[in-house]
C-alpha positions as CSV (number, residue, x, y, z in Angstrom):
1,X,90.3,55.8,86.0
2,X,93.3,54.8,84.1
3,X,93.7,56.2,80.7
4,X,96.9,55.9,78.1
5,X,99.4,58.6,78.5
6,X,102.9,59.0,79.2
7,X,104.3,60.8,82.5
8,X,106.5,63.8,81.6
9,X,110.0,64.2,83.5
10,X,110.3,67.1,85.9
11,X,112.2,69.8,84.4
12,X,115.3,71.1,86.5
13,X,116.2,74.9,86.5
14,X,119.6,76.6,87.3
15,X,118.3,80.3,87.2
16,X,115.5,82.5,88.6
17,X,114.5,83.4,84.9
18,X,113.9,79.7,83.9
19,X,112.2,79.2,87.3
20,X,109.9,81.9,86.8
21,X,109.3,80.6,83.2
22,X,108.4,77.1,84.4
23,X,106.2,78.6,87.3
24,X,104.3,80.7,84.9
25,X,104.0,77.6,82.6
26,X,102.5,75.5,85.3
27,X,100.5,78.0,87.3
28,X,98.4,80.1,85.0
29,X,96.1,77.2,84.2
30,X,95.6,76.5,87.9
31,X,94.8,80.2,88.6
32,X,92.0,79.9,85.9
33,X,91.0,76.4,87.3
34,X,90.8,78.1,90.8
35,X,88.8,81.1,89.5
36,X,86.5,78.8,87.7
37,X,85.6,76.9,91.0
38,X,84.7,80.2,92.5
39,X,82.3,81.0,89.7
40,X,79.7,78.0,90.7
41,X,78.2,79.6,93.7
42,X,78.3,83.2,92.0
43,X,76.3,81.8,89.1
44,X,73.9,80.1,91.3
45,X,73.3,83.1,93.4
46,X,72.7,85.2,90.3
47,X,70.3,83.1,88.5
48,X,68.1,82.4,91.6
49,X,68.2,86.3,92.1
50,X,65.6,86.2,89.4
51,X,63.3,84.2,91.5
52,X,63.3,86.2,94.6
53,X,65.3,87.6,97.5
54,X,64.6,84.9,99.8
55,X,65.6,82.3,97.3
56,X,69.1,84.3,96.5
57,X,69.6,84.8,100.0
58,X,69.2,80.9,100.8
59,X,71.6,80.1,97.9
60,X,74.4,82.7,99.2
61,X,74.0,81.1,102.8
62,X,73.9,77.4,101.5
63,X,76.9,78.1,99.4
64,X,78.7,79.6,102.5
65,X,77.9,76.8,104.6
66,X,79.0,74.3,102.1
67,X,82.3,76.1,101.5
68,X,83.0,76.6,104.8
69,X,82.8,73.0,106.1
70,X,84.0,71.4,102.8
71,X,87.2,73.3,103.0
72,X,88.2,71.2,105.7
73,X,88.1,68.3,103.3
74,X,89.8,70.3,100.6
75,X,92.8,70.7,102.9
76,X,93.1,67.2,103.8
77,X,93.3,66.4,100.0
78,X,95.9,68.9,99.5
79,X,98.2,66.7,101.3
80,X,98.9,64.9,98.3
81,X,100.4,68.2,96.7
82,X,103.9,67.5,98.6
83,X,103.3,63.6,98.9
84,X,102.9,63.2,95.3
85,X,105.5,65.7,94.0
86,X,108.2,64.7,96.3
87,X,107.7,61.0,95.3
88,X,108.0,62.0,91.6
89,X,111.1,64.0,92.3
90,X,112.4,60.9,93.7
91,X,111.5,59.0,90.7
92,X,109.2,56.8,92.5
93,X,106.0,56.9,90.2
94,X,104.5,53.7,91.5
95,X,104.6,55.2,95.0
96,X,103.1,58.7,93.6
97,X,100.1,57.1,92.0
98,X,99.6,54.7,95.1
99,X,99.3,58.0,97.2
100,X,96.9,59.2,94.5
101,X,94.7,56.2,95.1
102,X,95.0,56.7,98.8
103,X,93.8,60.3,98.1
104,X,90.7,58.6,96.5
105,X,89.8,56.5,99.6
106,X,90.3,59.4,101.9
107,X,88.0,61.7,99.5
108,X,85.2,59.1,99.9
109,X,85.8,58.7,103.9
110,X,86.0,62.5,104.1
111,X,83.0,63.5,102.1
112,X,80.8,61.0,104.3
113,X,82.2,62.5,107.6
114,X,81.4,66.0,106.5
115,X,78.2,65.5,105.0
116,X,76.5,65.4,108.2
117,X,77.7,69.0,109.6
118,X,76.9,70.4,106.0
119,X,73.4,69.1,106.3
120,X,72.6,70.0,109.8
121,X,74.4,73.4,110.0
122,X,71.6,75.3,108.2
123,X,69.1,73.9,110.9
124,X,70.7,76.0,113.6
125,X,70.5,79.2,111.7
126,X,67.0,80.4,113.3
127,X,68.9,80.3,116.6
128,X,71.1,83.3,115.2
129,X,68.3,85.2,114.1
130,X,67.8,84.0,110.6
131,X,64.2,83.9,109.4
132,X,62.7,80.3,109.4
133,X,61.6,80.4,105.9
134,X,65.1,81.6,104.8
135,X,66.8,79.0,106.8
136,X,64.6,76.2,105.5
137,X,65.4,77.1,101.8
138,X,69.2,77.2,102.9
139,X,68.9,73.6,104.1
140,X,67.3,72.7,101.2
141,X,70.1,74.0,98.9
142,X,72.8,72.6,101.2
143,X,71.3,69.1,101.3
144,X,70.5,68.9,97.3
145,X,74.3,70.0,96.9
146,X,75.5,67.5,99.2
147,X,76.6,64.8,96.2
148,X,79.0,67.6,95.0
149,X,81.0,67.1,98.1
150,X,82.5,63.9,96.9
151,X,83.1,65.4,93.4
152,X,84.9,68.1,94.5
153,X,87.3,66.3,97.0
154,X,87.9,63.8,94.1
155,X,88.6,66.8,91.9
156,X,91.2,67.9,93.9
157,X,92.9,64.5,94.5
158,X,93.1,64.2,90.5
159,X,94.3,68.1,90.2
160,X,97.2,67.1,92.7
161,X,98.3,64.3,90.4
162,X,97.9,66.2,87.1
163,X,99.6,69.4,88.5
164,X,102.5,67.0,89.6
165,X,103.2,65.7,86.5
166,X,102.8,68.9,84.7
167,X,99.5,68.3,83.0
168,X,97.5,71.2,84.0
169,X,95.7,72.4,80.9
170,X,93.0,69.6,81.3
171,X,92.1,71.4,84.5
172,X,90.7,74.8,83.4
173,X,89.3,73.0,80.3
174,X,87.2,70.6,82.7
175,X,86.2,73.9,84.9
176,X,85.4,76.0,81.9
177,X,83.0,73.0,80.5
178,X,81.7,72.6,84.0
179,X,80.9,76.3,84.4
180,X,79.1,76.5,81.1
181,X,76.8,73.5,81.9
182,X,76.1,74.9,85.3
183,X,75.0,78.1,83.8
184,X,72.7,76.3,81.3
185,X,71.3,73.8,83.6
186,X,70.7,76.3,86.4
187,X,69.0,78.6,84.0
188,X,66.6,75.6,82.7
189,X,65.8,74.2,86.1
190,X,65.3,77.3,88.2
191,X,63.6,79.6,85.7
192,X,62.0,77.2,83.2
193,X,61.2,74.1,85.5
194,X,60.6,76.3,88.5
195,X,62.5,74.1,90.9
196,X,64.2,76.9,93.0
197,X,67.2,76.4,95.2
198,X,66.8,72.6,94.4
199,X,67.4,73.3,90.9
200,X,70.3,75.3,91.3
201,X,71.9,72.7,93.7
202,X,71.2,70.0,91.0
203,X,72.8,72.1,88.4
204,X,76.1,72.4,90.4
205,X,76.2,68.7,91.2
206,X,75.7,67.7,87.7
207,X,78.3,70.0,86.6
208,X,80.8,68.6,89.1
209,X,80.2,65.3,87.8
210,X,81.2,66.5,84.2
211,X,84.5,68.3,85.7
212,X,85.5,65.2,87.5
213,X,84.9,63.0,84.5
214,X,87.1,65.2,82.1
215,X,90.0,65.2,84.7
216,X,89.9,61.4,85.3
217,X,90.1,60.7,81.6
218,X,93.5,62.7,81.6
219,X,95.1,60.9,84.6
220,X,97.4,58.6,82.3
221,X,98.3,54.8,82.8
222,X,99.2,53.7,86.5
223,X,103.0,52.7,86.8
224,X,103.7,49.0,87.2
225,X,103.8,48.5,91.2
226,X,100.8,50.8,92.0
227,X,98.8,49.8,94.8
228,X,95.0,50.8,94.8
229,X,93.9,49.1,97.9
230,X,93.3,51.2,101.0
231,X,96.5,51.6,103.1
232,X,96.2,52.6,106.7
233,X,99.7,53.7,107.2
234,X,99.6,55.7,103.8
235,X,96.3,57.4,105.0
236,X,97.7,58.2,108.4
237,X,100.5,59.9,106.8
238,X,98.3,61.6,104.4
239,X,96.1,62.8,107.4
240,X,99.0,64.1,109.1
241,X,100.0,66.3,106.5
242,X,96.6,67.2,105.3
243,X,94.6,68.0,108.5
244,X,96.7,71.2,109.5
245,X,96.1,72.4,105.9
246,X,92.4,72.1,106.3
247,X,92.4,73.5,109.7
248,X,94.4,76.5,108.1
249,X,92.0,77.1,105.5
250,X,89.1,76.9,107.8
251,X,90.8,79.5,109.9
252,X,91.2,81.9,107.2
253,X,87.6,81.4,105.9
254,X,86.3,81.6,109.7
255,X,88.5,84.8,110.0
256,X,86.8,86.5,107.1
257,X,83.3,85.2,107.9
258,X,83.6,86.9,111.3
259,X,84.6,90.1,109.7
260,X,81.4,89.8,107.7
261,X,79.2,89.2,110.7
262,X,80.8,92.3,112.2
263,X,80.2,94.5,109.1
264,X,76.7,93.2,109.4
265,X,76.1,95.2,112.6
266,X,77.3,98.3,110.8
267,X,74.2,98.6,108.6
268,X,73.1,97.6,105.2
269,X,75.4,99.9,103.2
270,X,78.6,98.4,105.2
271,X,77.6,94.8,104.6
272,X,77.1,95.5,101.0
273,X,80.3,97.4,100.5
274,X,82.0,94.6,102.4
275,X,80.5,91.9,100.2
276,X,81.5,93.8,96.9
277,X,84.9,94.3,98.0
278,X,85.5,90.7,99.3
279,X,84.3,89.4,96.1
280,X,86.7,91.3,94.0
281,X,89.6,90.7,96.4
282,X,88.9,86.7,96.6
283,X,88.7,86.9,92.5
284,X,92.3,88.5,92.3
285,X,93.5,85.9,95.0
286,X,93.0,83.1,92.8
287,X,95.8,84.3,90.8
288,X,98.1,84.1,93.8
289,X,96.6,80.6,94.8
290,X,97.6,79.4,91.1
291,X,101.0,80.4,91.7
292,X,101.3,79.1,95.1
293,X,100.0,75.7,93.7
294,X,102.7,75.6,91.2
295,X,105.3,76.7,94.0
296,X,103.9,73.6,95.9
297,X,104.8,71.3,92.8
298,X,108.2,72.9,92.3
299,X,109.3,72.9,95.6
300,X,107.9,69.3,96.1
301,X,110.1,67.9,93.1
302,X,113.1,69.5,94.3
303,X,112.7,68.3,97.8
304,X,112.1,64.7,96.4
305,X,115.1,64.9,94.5
306,X,117.2,66.1,97.4
307,X,117.7,69.5,95.9
308,X,117.2,71.9,98.7
309,X,118.7,74.8,96.8
310,X,116.4,74.1,94.0
311,X,113.5,74.0,96.4
312,X,114.5,77.4,97.9
313,X,115.1,78.7,94.5
314,X,111.6,77.8,93.7
315,X,109.9,79.1,96.5
316,X,111.6,82.6,96.5
317,X,110.8,82.7,92.7
318,X,107.3,82.0,93.3
319,X,107.0,84.7,95.9
320,X,108.3,87.2,93.7
321,X,106.2,86.4,91.1
322,X,103.3,86.3,93.3
323,X,104.2,89.9,94.5
324,X,104.5,91.1,90.9
325,X,101.2,89.6,89.9
326,X,99.3,90.9,92.9
327,X,101.0,94.2,92.6
328,X,99.3,94.8,89.1
329,X,95.9,94.1,90.7
330,X,96.8,96.4,93.8
331,X,97.5,99.1,91.0
332,X,94.3,98.5,89.3
333,X,92.1,98.7,92.7
334,X,93.9,102.0,93.7
335,X,93.7,103.7,90.4
336,X,90.1,102.7,89.2
337,X,88.3,101.7,92.2
338,X,84.8,102.8,90.8
339,X,85.1,100.4,88.0
340,X,84.6,97.2,89.6
341,X,82.6,98.7,92.3
342,X,79.9,100.1,89.7
343,X,79.6,96.4,88.1
344,X,77.9,95.1,91.3
345,X,76.0,98.2,92.6
346,X,74.6,101.5,91.5
347,X,73.9,102.9,95.1
348,X,75.9,106.0,95.6
349,X,76.1,105.4,99.4
350,X,77.5,101.9,98.8
351,X,79.9,103.0,96.1
352,X,81.4,105.5,98.3
353,X,82.2,102.9,101.1
354,X,83.5,100.6,98.6
355,X,86.0,103.0,96.9
356,X,87.5,103.4,100.5
357,X,87.8,99.6,101.0
358,X,89.6,99.2,97.5
359,X,92.2,101.7,99.0
360,X,92.8,98.9,101.7
361,X,92.4,96.1,99.3
362,X,95.3,97.7,97.1
363,X,97.5,97.7,100.2
364,X,97.2,94.0,101.0
365,X,97.2,92.6,97.6
366,X,100.9,92.5,97.9
367,X,100.9,90.7,100.9
368,X,98.0,88.4,100.1
369,X,100.4,87.1,97.2
370,X,103.0,86.4,99.5
371,X,101.1,84.5,102.0
372,X,99.3,82.4,99.3
373,X,102.6,81.6,97.6
374,X,104.7,80.9,100.8
375,X,101.8,78.8,102.0
376,X,102.3,76.6,98.9
377,X,105.9,76.5,99.1
378,X,105.8,75.5,102.7
379,X,103.5,72.9,101.6
380,X,105.5,71.7,99.0
381,X,108.5,70.9,101.5
382,X,105.8,69.2,103.9
383,X,105.6,72.1,106.7
384,X,101.9,72.3,106.8
385,X,101.5,72.8,110.9
386,X,103.4,76.1,110.7
387,X,101.1,77.6,108.3
388,X,98.3,76.7,110.5
389,X,99.5,78.4,113.5
390,X,100.6,81.6,111.6
391,X,97.1,81.9,110.4
392,X,95.5,81.5,114.0
393,X,97.7,83.8,115.6
394,X,97.8,86.3,112.8
395,X,94.4,86.6,112.3
396,X,92.7,85.9,115.9
397,X,95.4,87.3,118.0
398,X,96.4,90.4,115.9
399,X,94.1,91.0,112.7
400,X,90.5,90.5,114.2
401,X,91.3,92.4,117.6
402,X,92.6,95.3,115.6
403,X,89.5,95.2,113.3
404,X,87.3,95.5,116.5
405,X,89.6,98.3,117.8
406,X,89.6,100.7,114.7
407,X,86.1,99.5,113.1
408,X,84.1,99.7,116.5
409,X,85.9,101.4,119.2
410,X,87.4,104.0,117.1
411,X,84.4,104.3,115.0
412,X,86.0,103.8,111.7
413,X,83.2,101.5,110.4
414,X,83.7,98.8,107.8
415,X,87.1,100.6,106.5
416,X,88.6,100.2,110.0
417,X,87.6,96.5,110.0
418,X,89.3,96.2,106.8
419,X,92.5,97.6,108.3
420,X,92.5,95.2,110.7
421,X,92.1,92.3,108.4
422,X,95.1,94.0,106.4
423,X,97.2,93.8,109.5
424,X,96.6,90.3,110.2
425,X,97.3,89.4,106.6
426,X,100.6,91.2,106.5
427,X,101.6,89.4,110.0
428,X,100.8,86.1,108.2
429,X,102.7,86.9,104.9
430,X,105.8,87.9,107.0
431,X,105.8,84.9,109.3
432,X,105.2,82.3,106.2
433,X,107.8,84.2,104.3
434,X,110.3,84.0,107.0
435,X,109.6,80.5,107.9
436,X,110.5,79.4,104.3
437,X,113.7,81.2,104.2
438,X,114.8,79.5,107.6
439,X,113.5,76.3,106.4
440,X,115.5,76.2,103.3
441,X,118.6,77.5,104.7
442,X,119.5,73.9,105.8
443,X,118.8,70.5,103.9
444,X,114.9,69.7,103.7
445,X,114.0,66.2,104.2
446,X,111.3,64.6,101.9
447,X,108.0,63.3,103.9
């Protein structure tokens, strides 16, 4: 895992303009990499759709099961965002690389723990009304895709290191190469060798190996004093920071999954429109996630250096940048709603509902940007528990009840459902933004 390269120093800034420039430079490759990660499941579902509806449904369900459970492990690995960046900010590169290796050990352990629920969850689908044949195909896809779990978690560990040292270009190159391989392999294994859902899963696994290999080759040499052996205390510290991140991400995914289930009870048109709108909203969200990851690094560097004003400037600048970027996508969804809708459906009834959903999407884009970036800034400052509780209360005590009230009780359908999600998202955004402002009004201590 050790290749020759030099570690750059972390650039300091003294103005919002320079901070914005540094954030953009760091963030846009992370946004591209995030968008590329989302493409794996999309490609699998699209290619397998040429085999049949059942296989396509199985890949969609299997991808949902895999991502819903693996997000817990992803969150744990993201504890390395503040831990590594704060160590580098304090000029403790040996400590930062030691934390990287603790992440490697935790990725191996976590993937072993999460493999069982990923393998068993599809077996429960018939109890929820899923046809047995579809459930079996979903189980096959999930089981054959299991090896990708460890490569995904190791990729996140490597990503945390690379983004903390400012070497982000290799991330989108790795994800781009992996997506090209995934498409070619998926087409060959599924349509030429007729391996069905197993072929799609194998293509994704192989692509994950390629992606991981590329980023590992760019890690750079280990500084003197790096410890590679498993350290129980360092692992406990990483888990203390990372488990709330994983639970936060799981809570958010579960809330939107619950909305999908509710939409499914409203009829075929509603669920189709919901899926189209959520697909496009998730894609635009990748831009905010990239800025959020960059803010975690910039805030972490400043906190590690004992520069709370710099951390505050980095976080607030990132939030403004997130708002600006997501405002652009909001204008697009509001002004041209039929364009993205027609890419994914030609049914007039579905398009009519999707246009209404895109109006709601346009409203919450700005707040989506704030909450994604604010969560990253808080992560960089080492505050991860507040984000978890904000998501739980925002979505489950506020957003989903309003969704049920508007969508079902007041008969506004899936559009009312989305207004509820919008309300929950706004609540989370306000809470996280306010928390960061309050937190950085006093000295922030490194972890």
